[in-house]
N, C-alpha and C positions, 0 to 999 in steps of 0.2 A: 355519534353520527359524523361529526366533523372529521374525526381522526380516521374513520372508516372510508369516507370519501377521499381524504388525502392519500390514504394507503393505496386505494384502488387507482387513483390518478398516477401515482408514482410507478406502480407496477406496470400500468399500461404504457406510460411514457418510456420506460426502460426495457420493454419487451421488444425484441428484434426478431423479425421473421427472416429465416435464412432464404436467400435468393442469389442467383447468379447475376452479376452485372455484365453488361455488354463489353466486348473486348475493346470498344472505343472509350470506355470510361477511364479516367485517370487512375493510375496505380500508385498507391502509397505503400512502400515497403518498410515495415517496422523491423528493426534489428534489436533483439533483446536476448540476454544469455539464458533465461529460463522463462518458460511459458506453460500454458495448460498442457498436461493435467496438474502441474505443480500449482500450489496456491500460495499467494503472498501478496504484499502490497504492489510490487513491480508487475507481477503477472496480471493482477486484477486491473491495474491501470491500463495496460496495453490491450487486454481483452475488452474492456468497456469502451475505450477510445476506438478500437477497431470496429466493434459492433455499431457504434454511433456513426462512424464514418461510412460504413456500408449503407446504412439507412439513408445517408445523404448523397448517394449515387456514385461513390468511389469504389474501385476495387482495392482490396486490402490483402497484402501478403505479410506474414510474420516469419522471419528467418530466425531460428533459435537453435540451441544445442540439442543433440539427439538422445540425451539422457539427463536425468535429474541428478543434482549434486548429492542427494541423499541415497541414490541407487545408481551409481555411475556405470555399473556393469549391465544394467537392464536397458537395452536399446528400445527407443520408442519408434513408432512408424515414421518412415522418412517423409511422408506426405499425408496430410489430413485436411479435411474441411470442417471447421468449427464455426457454426452460426454465420456462414457466408464468408469466413476468413480463411484464406489459403494458408496453411501452416507448412513450412518447409524446415526439416530438422537436419542439421549437419554434424559431422563428427568433430570432436575436440580433444585436446590434450592439455596437460598442465594442471594448474590449481583452479579451484572454484573462484578464487579471488581475481584471477587474471587468466581465464581460459583462452587457449589459442585455437582459432577456428578459421583458417585461411580460405576455406571453401565458400565463405560468405560472398566473395566476389563473383561467384558463378550465378548468383540469383538476383543480380541488380540490373541486368541488361535492358529490361523493358520497363524499369521504374521511371515514373515521372518525378517522384520525390522520395528520398531515403530519410527515414525518421529513426535516429539512433536513440536508444534508451539506456542511460547510465554512463558513467565514465569508467571504461574498462578497455579490454583489448579491441573490441569492435570500434569504439570511439577513436582510438589511436590509429588502428590499421586502416580504417576507411578514410581518415584524414590524410595519412601519408600516402595512401594509394589512390588519391582522387584523380591523378592523371591517368590511371588505368581505367577507372569506371566513369569518370566525367559526369557524375550525377549531382544535382543540387541536394544539399543535406541540411537538416536541422538536428539538434540534439536536445533531449530533456535530461536534466541533471540527476534527478532522483536521489539527492543527498550527496552526490559525488562519491568519494571513497573514504569519508570521515566518520563511518559508523562506529568506530571504536577509537580510543586514544593510542592503541598499539602502533608502534613505529611512527608516531606523530611527526617527528622531525623529518624523517625521510619522505613522508606523505606531503609535507609542506613544500619541500624542495621540488618534488615531482610535480606538484600542482603549479608551482610558479615557473616551471621550465617546460617540461614536456606537455602538460595539459594546456598551458598557455599557447604553445606552438600549434598543437593539434586543433585548438578551437578556431584558429584562423581559417580553417577549411570549411567551416559551417556558416550557412547563411544567417542563422539565428541560433543563439544559445538560450533555451527556455528553462527557467528555474521554476520548480514546482513548490517552493516555499519561500517565505521572506528570509529565512536563515540562509537558504541556498543563494538567493539573490545578493545578499550582503557579501557572501563569500566570493561568488563568481564575478561580481562587478569589479573586483580587484584586478582580474586578468582580462575580462571582457566587459568594458564599460557600458555597452548597449545591450546587455543581457535583458531578456524579457521575462516578466513574471506571469505565468499561468498556473495557478494552484491546482493541485489534483482534484478530481471529482471523487465522489464516494458512491458506491452502489447502494443508494438509500432505499431501494425497493427490496433488497435481499432479506433484511430482517425488520422491515417496516413495522413499527408499533408493536413489537413482539414481547417486550419486557412485561414482567408480572404487574398486574393492576394493583395488587396488594403489596405494599412495601415489605420487603424481606431482607433480612441480614444475610444476603447471599450475593457474592461478588463473582464476576466473570472477568478473566483476562484472556485475550486472543492474540496469537502471534507465533511466529517461528520460535522454536526452542534455541534461541541464540544467546550467547554470553552477554551481549550488549542489552538484551531485554531485562536483565537482572531479576530473573525469577527468584533468585536467592533473597534479594531485598524484599520482594513481595511476600515470600514465605515467612521471613522474619517478622514482618508486620502482622501477618496472619497469626503467628504464634502469640503475639501480644493480644490481639483481638480475642483469641480463644480463652485467654485467662480472664478477660473482662466480661465476656458473655459467651456461653457455650453454643448459642444459636448460630454464630458466625460460620459461614461455609464459603470456600473458594473453589471455583471450577477453572482449571487451566486447560485451555483449548489451543491446539496448534499442531505443527508438523515438526518432525525431527530436523535438526540442523547442526549447529556446533555441538549441541547437547542432544542426546538420544533419550528414549523412554527410560532406560535404566538410570541415567544421570538424574533425571527429574524425580523419578521414584525414590532414589537414594536421598535426594535433598529433602523430600517430604518425610521420609522415615527418620532422618537424622534429627528433625525438629519435632518428632512425635506428633505429626499432624495427620496421620492416617485416620480416616473417618471425618476429618474436618476439611480435607482437600481431595477433590476428585480430578484425575487426569484423563483427558480425552485426546487421543492421538489421531490426527487426520480424519475427523468426522466430516461427513458431507454437510451441505448447508441446511438440509432439513433437520439433521441431528443438532446442529448448532442453534438453530431457531428454537428447538425444544429446550435446550439448556438455558438459553436466554429467557424463555418464558417463565422460568422458576427463579429469576434473579431480578435485582433492582439496581445494582451498582456495577460499574466497569472500572477496572484498575489497571494501570500500567506503570511499572517502575523503571521503564526503559531509560537508559542514560543518553541515548541518541535516537532521533527519528528524523527522516527526511522531510516528512510533512505531518504525519499523525492521522493517516487515513483510517485506521482501525477505530480511533476514538470517534470519528464522525459516523462510522457505521453503527457504533454502539449508541450514539446519541439518536440516530434515526430509529433505533429500536425502543428508545425510551429509557435506556440505562444512563444513570447519572455518573459521569466519569470523574475519577480521582486519579490524577496524573502526576508523574514525576516532573519537577520543574526544569526540564531541558528546554533548549531554545525553541524547538518547534511547538511543544505543548504550551510554553509560556505565551507564544504569539497567539495560539489558538484561544487560550483562556482570556487573553486581552480583548479579543473580539466577542467572546461569549462568556460573560461573567458567571453563568450557571455552572461552568466547569470548575472543579476544585483542584488546586495544586498542592503538592506535598513534597517534602524532602524524604525520599524513601531510603536514604542512607541512614536515617534515624528511625528505627522501627516504632518506637514509642510515639514519636511525632506523627508518623504516617498513619498509625492506627487511630490516633485522635482525630485526624482529618477525615478518615473513612467513617468514623462514628458520627462526626458532625454532619457529613454529607447525608448519611442515613437519616439522622434526626430532621434535617431540613426537608428531605423528601417525605418523611412520614407526616410532617406538619401540613404540607401542601402538595400532595401527590399529583393532583390534576394540573396545578399551576406549573410545577417543575416539569412535568411531562410535556406540556404544551410548549414551554421554552425550548426544550431539547429538540422536539420535532421541527419547530419553526427554524431553529438554527441550522439543523441538518439539511433542510430543504434547499438552501442556497448553494449547496455543493452537488446538486444533481448533475449526473454526467451529461444530460441533455443540454445544460447550460455551459458546462466546461468544454464539451466537445465543440460547441459553437465557436468558442474562442480559438480553438485549434483550426477549425475550418476557415475562420477569418485569416489566420496566419497562412494557411495553405494558399488561399486565394491571393493574398498579398504577394506570394511568390509565383503567381500565374499558374497555379495548379487548381483548376476549377472543375466542378461537376454540377449536373442538374440536381437541385435539391429535391429529394423524393419524400420528405416527411409529410 
């Protein structure tokens, strides 16, 4: 009963009714390279923050690119309204790492505040073009551009020169994780920490009530997610107990469906691993309902959003010991850390996590749900609203 009441409360708190705000309401313009219908951590953050901001009496516009990186030739509608958020999509060129989209300047004229997400072309261009648009700006870091070690030396030089100079144009630099804060404080000493929220209503309390040797991983098919390491660990688990099963859930990115299928075949894991490409939330919830554990072998995370969503579902996370996941586990001891570069060791940690869950399923589930509750977007959005108000961008609270 307790978990049912909690689940209903979360769903109700995170449900947003679409409505038009009066033209006199302050306008927050979010700038982000990818947005809905694409799904990922960055997109979910902006969508959830936007919805919560609309609920609090602001107008919200999202300016984003007019195609998805996974399908650059398929143009999306130039304008759309999604849950009360005005979405404007603009053409771009160049690479997905640093897409060039100068038309962004056309959509800032009526903004009361510009909120840039991530350190990319938009971050630099709006900083150097601030004399053209004259708008107050803040930026949320979302991991910067250190998602992989590739070109590490060049990235560090860029960070300490161009990124440092661009940051001077922003009223506040907001870091979404402790690891980001540690990094950005080197160039912006007064950086602010507002950790990301998680959509804890999306999969609330959905995991199997009966402990199962079934693992879910969720995320883009990116090289830095190290699905290869997770599959290696799965290969070890298969030899120890044939009941083990892995569900890989995500969207194509650096790797496509064929790449992941080939990695599964190479390890002779057909039948032990199921691949789900771009399922909707309803389908993901059904997958989670058959599982007990969540795993990520990712070598880098900006925050670890997907692990929190897994916890809200009642999945026990086993995570690679990167900076973000280590910080998260330090706060929530229920999380298990593993070295996924060693498949034998990782498999042993996954087995131990299952054994702990099997011994006290209700106790572990309660710890997971309680931990996730503190990351509700209702709470996190309130911190952003306080920041907006500190910059004299205020609206009547309509909650």
